[in-house]
C-alpha positions as CSV (number, residue, x, y, z in Angstrom):
1,M,88.3,113.1,107.9
2,P,87.3,116.0,105.6
3,H,83.6,116.2,104.9
4,G,82.8,114.5,101.6
5,L,85.8,112.2,101.5
6,V,84.5,108.7,101.6
7,M,87.0,105.9,102.4
8,T,85.2,102.6,101.6
9,G,85.6,99.4,99.7
10,P,86.7,99.3,96.1
11,V,84.9,102.1,94.2
12,M,86.4,101.8,90.7
13,T,85.9,98.1,89.9
14,D,84.3,98.2,86.5
15,H,87.7,99.0,84.8
16,K,86.1,100.5,81.8
17,F,88.5,102.3,79.4
18,I,89.5,105.6,80.9
19,P,91.2,107.8,78.2
20,A,92.7,110.1,80.7
21,L,94.8,107.3,82.2
22,H,96.3,106.7,78.7
23,G,96.9,110.4,78.4
24,L,98.7,110.5,81.8
25,R,100.8,107.5,80.7
26,G,101.7,109.4,77.6
27,I,102.7,112.5,79.6
28,A,104.9,110.3,81.9
29,A,106.7,108.9,78.9
30,L,107.2,112.3,77.3
31,A,108.4,113.8,80.6
32,V,111.1,111.1,80.9
33,L,112.1,111.7,77.2
34,L,112.5,115.5,77.8
35,F,114.5,114.9,81.0
36,H,117.0,112.7,79.1
37,W,117.1,115.0,76.1
38,N,117.9,118.0,78.3
39,G,120.8,116.0,79.9
40,Y,122.3,115.0,76.5
41,F,121.8,118.3,74.7
42,P,121.5,121.2,77.2
43,A,122.3,124.1,74.9
44,L,118.7,125.3,74.7
45,H,118.3,125.1,78.5
46,E,121.6,126.9,79.1
47,E,120.5,129.8,76.9
48,Y,116.9,130.2,77.8
49,A,116.2,128.5,81.1
50,R,116.1,131.6,83.3
51,V,114.0,134.7,82.6
52,E,113.3,137.8,84.8
53,L,109.6,138.6,85.3
54,F,108.1,140.8,88.1
55,G,111.5,141.0,89.7
56,I,111.6,137.2,90.0
57,T,114.0,134.8,88.2
58,W,112.0,131.9,86.7
59,N,113.4,128.6,85.5
60,L,111.4,127.7,82.4
61,F,113.0,124.2,82.4
62,R,112.2,123.2,85.9
63,Q,109.5,120.8,85.0
64,I,111.9,119.2,82.4
65,H,114.5,118.9,85.1
66,F,111.9,116.9,87.1
67,G,110.8,114.9,84.1
68,W,112.1,111.7,85.8
69,V,109.1,112.0,88.2
70,G,107.3,110.5,85.2
71,V,108.6,107.1,86.5
72,L,106.7,107.7,89.7
73,L,103.6,108.4,87.7
74,F,104.1,105.1,85.8
75,F,104.3,103.3,89.1
76,V,101.2,105.0,90.5
77,L,99.2,104.2,87.4
78,S,100.4,100.6,87.6
79,G,99.3,100.3,91.2
80,Y,95.9,101.8,90.4
81,L,95.1,99.8,87.3
82,L,96.6,96.4,88.1
83,G,95.5,96.5,91.8
84,G,92.0,97.5,90.6
85,Q,91.9,94.5,88.3
86,L,92.5,92.0,91.2
87,I,90.4,93.6,93.9
88,E,87.3,91.5,93.2
89,K,89.0,88.3,91.8
90,N,89.5,85.0,93.5
91,L,93.2,84.7,93.7
92,D,93.3,81.1,92.9
93,A,96.0,79.3,90.8
94,R,94.2,79.9,87.5
95,T,93.6,83.6,88.1
96,L,97.2,84.2,89.2
97,S,98.7,82.2,86.3
98,R,96.7,84.2,83.8
99,Y,97.5,87.5,85.5
100,W,101.2,86.8,85.7
101,A,101.3,85.5,82.1
102,R,99.7,88.7,80.8
103,R,102.0,90.9,82.9
104,F,105.1,89.1,81.6
105,L,103.8,89.3,78.0
106,R,103.4,93.0,78.5
107,I,107.1,93.5,79.3
108,Y,109.3,90.8,77.9
109,P,108.5,90.7,74.1
110,A,109.0,94.5,73.6
111,A,112.2,94.3,75.7
112,W,113.5,91.3,73.7
113,F,112.6,93.0,70.4
114,Q,114.6,96.1,71.4
115,L,117.5,93.9,72.7
116,A,117.7,92.2,69.3
117,I,117.8,95.5,67.5
118,L,120.4,97.0,69.8
119,L,122.6,94.0,69.4
120,A,122.2,94.1,65.6
121,V,123.2,97.7,65.3
122,A,125.8,97.8,68.1
123,G,128.6,97.2,65.6
124,L,127.6,100.2,63.5
125,V,127.4,102.5,66.5
126,P,130.3,101.8,68.9
127,G,129.4,102.7,72.5
128,L,125.6,102.3,72.0
129,I,125.7,99.3,74.4
130,A,128.5,98.2,76.6
131,T,130.5,95.1,75.8
132,V,129.1,92.4,78.0
133,S,129.8,88.8,78.8
134,W,127.4,86.0,77.9
135,P,126.1,85.7,81.5
136,D,125.5,89.5,81.6
137,L,123.6,89.2,78.3
138,A,121.5,86.4,79.6
139,R,120.7,88.5,82.7
140,N,119.6,91.4,80.5
141,F,117.5,89.0,78.5
142,S,115.8,87.8,81.6
143,L,115.7,91.4,83.0
144,W,117.6,90.2,86.1
145,I,119.4,93.6,86.1
146,N,120.3,95.7,89.1
147,M,119.5,92.6,91.1
148,P,121.7,90.6,93.5
149,P,124.1,89.0,93.5
150,S,125.6,90.3,90.2
151,M,123.9,93.7,90.0
152,T,124.3,93.6,86.3
153,E,123.9,97.0,84.6
154,P,121.1,97.3,82.0
155,L,122.2,97.5,78.4
156,N,119.6,100.2,77.9
157,G,119.8,102.7,80.8
158,V,116.0,103.1,81.2
159,W,115.6,99.3,81.7
160,W,116.4,99.9,85.4
161,T,112.6,100.3,86.1
162,L,111.6,97.1,84.5
163,P,112.7,94.7,87.3
164,I,110.9,97.0,89.7
165,E,107.7,96.7,87.7
166,L,108.1,93.0,87.4
167,S,108.8,92.6,91.1
168,F,105.6,94.5,91.8
169,Y,103.6,92.3,89.5
170,I,104.9,89.3,91.5
171,I,104.0,90.6,94.9
172,L,100.7,92.4,94.0
173,P,98.5,89.4,94.9
174,A,100.0,89.5,98.4
175,V,99.3,93.2,98.6
176,V,95.7,92.6,97.7
177,L,95.4,89.8,100.3
178,L,96.9,92.2,102.9
179,Q,94.2,94.8,101.9
180,R,91.4,92.2,102.2
181,R,92.5,91.0,105.5
182,F,93.4,94.2,107.3
183,G,91.9,97.0,105.1
184,W,93.4,99.3,102.6
185,L,94.7,101.9,105.1
186,T,96.7,99.2,106.9
187,M,98.0,98.0,103.6
188,L,99.1,101.5,102.7
189,V,100.8,102.1,106.1
190,A,102.6,98.8,105.9
191,C,103.9,99.6,102.4
192,I,105.1,103.1,103.6
193,L,106.9,101.5,106.6
194,I,108.6,98.9,104.3
195,T,109.8,101.7,102.0
196,L,111.0,104.0,104.7
197,G,112.7,101.1,106.5
198,W,114.4,99.9,103.3
199,R,115.7,103.3,102.4
200,A,116.9,104.0,105.9
201,V,118.8,100.7,106.1
202,V,120.4,101.3,102.7
203,M,121.5,104.8,103.8
204,H,123.0,103.3,107.0
205,V,124.8,100.5,105.2
206,Y,126.4,102.8,102.7
207,S,126.9,105.7,105.1
208,G,129.8,107.9,104.1
209,H,129.5,107.1,100.4
210,N,127.9,109.0,97.6
211,L,124.5,107.3,97.7
212,A,123.8,108.2,94.1
213,N,126.1,105.3,93.3
214,V,123.8,102.9,95.0
215,Q,120.5,104.3,93.7
216,A,119.7,101.0,92.1
217,V,119.6,99.5,95.6
218,L,117.9,102.4,97.1
219,D,115.1,102.4,94.5
220,A,114.6,98.6,94.3
221,L,111.0,97.5,94.8
222,P,111.0,97.9,98.6
223,G,112.3,101.4,98.3
224,S,109.7,102.3,95.6
225,L,106.7,100.3,96.9
226,T,104.8,103.3,98.2
227,A,104.2,104.7,94.7
228,F,102.5,101.5,93.7
229,A,100.6,101.4,97.0
230,F,99.4,104.9,96.7
231,G,98.1,104.2,93.2
232,F,96.3,101.0,94.5
233,A,94.8,103.1,97.3
234,I,93.1,105.4,94.8
235,N,90.7,102.5,94.1
236,F,89.2,102.9,97.6
237,V,88.6,106.7,97.7
238,T,85.6,108.5,96.4
239,L,85.4,112.3,96.6
240,N,81.8,113.4,97.3
241,W,82.8,117.0,96.9
242,S,81.5,119.9,94.8
243,T,83.2,120.7,91.6
244,R,84.6,123.8,93.1
245,A,86.0,121.9,96.1
246,R,87.6,119.2,93.8
247,F,89.2,122.0,91.7
248,A,90.6,123.5,94.9
249,G,91.9,120.1,95.9
250,L,93.5,119.7,92.5
251,V,95.2,123.1,92.7
252,A,96.4,122.4,96.2
253,S,97.8,119.0,95.2
254,V,99.7,120.6,92.3
255,G,100.9,123.3,94.7
256,I,102.3,120.6,97.0
257,Y,103.9,119.0,94.0
258,L,105.7,122.2,93.2
259,A,106.7,122.7,96.9
260,M,108.2,119.3,97.0
261,Q,110.3,120.2,94.0
262,Q,111.5,123.3,95.8
263,W,112.3,121.4,98.9
264,L,114.5,119.0,97.0
265,L,116.3,121.8,95.1
266,A,117.0,123.6,98.4
267,N,118.8,120.5,99.8
268,L,120.2,119.1,96.6
269,E,123.9,119.5,97.7
270,S,123.4,117.3,100.7
271,Y,120.7,115.0,99.3
272,W,123.0,112.2,98.1
273,T,125.3,112.4,101.1
274,G,122.8,110.9,103.5
275,H,120.4,113.7,104.2
276,W,117.3,112.3,106.0
277,M,115.1,113.5,103.2
278,L,116.7,110.9,100.9
279,A,114.6,108.4,102.9
280,V,111.3,110.3,102.7
281,W,111.3,112.5,99.6
282,N,110.7,109.9,96.9
283,P,108.0,108.1,98.8
284,A,106.3,111.3,99.7
285,M,106.4,112.5,96.1
286,G,104.8,109.2,95.0
287,G,101.9,110.1,97.4
288,V,101.6,113.6,95.9
289,V,101.6,112.3,92.4
290,A,98.8,109.8,93.4
291,L,96.9,112.7,94.9
292,V,97.1,114.7,91.7
293,V,95.9,111.6,89.8
294,L,93.0,111.1,92.2
295,F,91.7,114.7,91.7
296,I,92.2,114.5,87.9
297,L,90.0,111.4,87.8
298,S,87.5,112.8,90.2
299,H,85.7,114.9,87.6
300,D,85.2,114.8,83.8
301,S,86.2,118.4,83.4
302,F,89.6,117.7,85.0
303,S,90.3,114.5,83.1
304,R,89.1,115.8,79.7
305,P,92.4,117.7,78.8
306,F,94.2,114.4,79.2
307,S,91.7,112.5,77.1
308,N,92.4,114.0,73.6
309,R,93.2,111.6,70.9
310,P,96.9,112.5,70.4
311,L,97.6,112.0,74.1
312,V,95.6,108.8,74.3
313,W,97.6,107.5,71.3
314,L,100.9,108.5,72.9
315,G,99.7,106.6,76.0
316,E,99.1,103.5,73.9
317,I,102.6,103.5,72.6
318,S,104.1,104.9,75.8
319,F,106.0,101.8,76.7
320,G,107.8,101.9,73.4
321,V,108.5,105.7,73.8
322,Y,110.0,104.9,77.2
323,L,112.2,102.1,75.9
324,W,113.3,103.7,72.6
325,H,114.0,107.3,73.4
326,Y,117.2,106.7,75.3
327,P,119.1,104.7,72.6
328,V,117.9,107.2,70.0
329,L,119.4,110.0,72.1
330,K,122.6,108.0,72.5
331,V,122.9,107.5,68.7
332,L,122.5,111.2,68.2
333,D,125.1,111.9,70.8
334,I,127.6,109.3,69.7
335,G,127.2,109.9,65.9
336,F,126.8,113.7,66.0
337,G,127.8,114.8,69.4
338,E,129.6,118.0,68.3
339,V,126.7,119.2,66.2
340,W,124.1,120.0,68.9
341,T,125.9,122.9,70.6
342,T,123.5,125.8,69.9
343,P,120.0,126.3,71.2
344,A,118.5,125.9,67.7
345,L,120.4,122.6,67.1
346,S,119.5,121.4,70.6
347,A,115.9,121.9,69.6
348,M,116.5,120.1,66.4
349,A,117.9,117.2,68.3
350,L,114.7,117.0,70.3
351,A,112.6,117.1,67.1
352,I,114.7,114.3,65.5
353,C,114.5,112.3,68.7
354,L,110.7,112.7,68.9
355,V,110.2,111.6,65.3
356,L,112.5,108.6,65.5
357,T,111.2,107.5,68.9
358,L,107.5,107.8,67.9
359,M,108.3,105.7,64.8
360,L,110.1,103.0,66.7
361,A,107.5,103.0,69.5
362,A,104.7,102.6,66.9
363,I,106.5,99.7,65.3
364,S,107.0,98.1,68.7
365,Y,103.3,98.6,69.6
366,Y,101.7,97.6,66.4
367,M,104.1,94.8,65.4
368,I,105.0,93.3,68.8
369,E,103.1,94.6,71.9
370,R,99.5,94.7,70.6
371,P,99.7,91.4,68.7
372,V,101.3,89.6,71.6
373,M,98.8,91.0,74.1
374,G,95.9,90.1,71.8
375,W,97.2,86.6,71.4
376,G,97.8,86.3,75.2
377,K,94.2,87.5,75.9
378,Q,92.7,84.9,73.5
379,S,94.9,82.1,74.7
380,L,94.5,82.8,78.4
381,A,90.8,83.7,78.5
382,R,89.4,80.2,78.3
383,A,87.0,80.7,81.2
384,P,85.7,83.6,83.1
385,L,87.3,84.5,86.4
386,A,85.2,84.0,89.4
387,P,84.6,87.0,91.6
388,V,85.5,87.1,95.3
389,S,82.9,85.2,97.2
390,S,82.6,87.9,99.9
391,A,83.0,91.6,99.9
392,S,86.6,93.0,100.1
393,S,87.7,94.2,103.5
394,A,87.9,98.0,103.8
């Protein structure tokens, strides 16, 4: 164990407001938005992505290509924050009912609000959502999407992560109990083995197929569990390092992140055909993202850049940004698809998408999400939660 790295019981249990976490959530939402924008309107990327400097060709859009890693960042932050909330709570019926009620209130009202709007405008924008049967609509309403036996496709493409989040909310108390009984390292190893086993089995069952077609199965909760588990594990690690050593750790973790990107790009042609890295790359990247988050939170000077008011506000409305940017991009593509064919117009499409998405996300947050969560907090907080009677196992 490196000198200065302390692995102990829960070390971040006060759960005070940490602006940098909101800022990171805002960055995650923005990264996913940029990723999808680049897919819909690639003219700017196609013109200016590659530049020659010092005899090396640089791809200026590489981080936008990897904007989907923002989803892993969301998962890591969920594991850290929600796991941290339950570490010192008695997991009795009252605690769990309140916890699950608040988690469901965080997801469903905003999704239902969006679903109602999408259905209302679908007739005006043909192709915005697919024609679905009443059972499929009911499954979208309940967010039973990409789930057996029907594997119903989401009406909004980005909804694919919501069942994963909800599934994690359901099993998190069991993960906490596993940590208490056997320690957080055992919990983490168990989650890693579950994820690797799941992804290996899926790859075996669908061997010979294009595995991109079964990504919904591959990335279901068992196949994504490590990202949440790595986030949860952050609660148990304290870095008693000097500022210089922490900065070196942050730089090294970012370097590993960039190396992971290069590794994937080098094997991209075979990745979806059953290459063994399909089983390990996503879980490993979740660990790297968690490592970056750990170092950012380890010192105020590292977290301060993520704590400015615009980023914190973006983090507050990030769920709405995540939900709304995709249908906004689809409307721009369906209604004006032939317009965005030059770099300047591609950039204009991004600007329009940002403005409309931020407006819709703010409406969702201030009219739906915050009032509902405030009501839920008042309704559910009838009595204080009792702390765990004995110290958590470490």
